C-alpha positions, 0 to 999 in steps of 0.5 A: 747370182747362179742357180745354186745360190738362188735356190739356197736364198729362195729356200731360206726365204720360204723357211723363214716365212713358214717359221713365222707362220708357226706363231699364229693360231691355225684358226686365224691363219694356217699354212702349208708348205710344198716344194718351193711354195708356202700357202697361207689360208685364213679363216674365211678360206682366202689364200695367199701364196709365196713361191719361188720362180726358178726360171726367173730367179725370183720370189713371187707373192700373191695375195687376193687379186694382187701379186708381186715379183721379187729379185734378190738385192745383194747390196740390201741383203733382201728380196726387193720388188722388181717394180718399186723396190719394197721389201718382200717381208714388209709386204707379207706383214702388211697384207697379213696385217690388213687381212687379220685387222691387226698389226703383225711384223715379219722381220727380215731373215 
């Protein structure tokens, strides 16, 4: 994937997650965006961060002491973890669900 395609896909991913976060009560989970970054902040001040890593052509997601790196999988049409192949959006939904104590879903873009 060339740099232009990577940026297009990475920005679409960040926009998709930001739109999803708009559905939440800001007292439960709030978010902020900046160039290439979406930061989720919870009522207890915990922060999760999704950001693009252009040098590696990856998306990185950090939640607490854990972090994951995702490569674009053209065959699957999704961002996949570079270690075990899980889907980025599924992981975000999983850790946000765990943090909130209730199940939330995030459909692929």
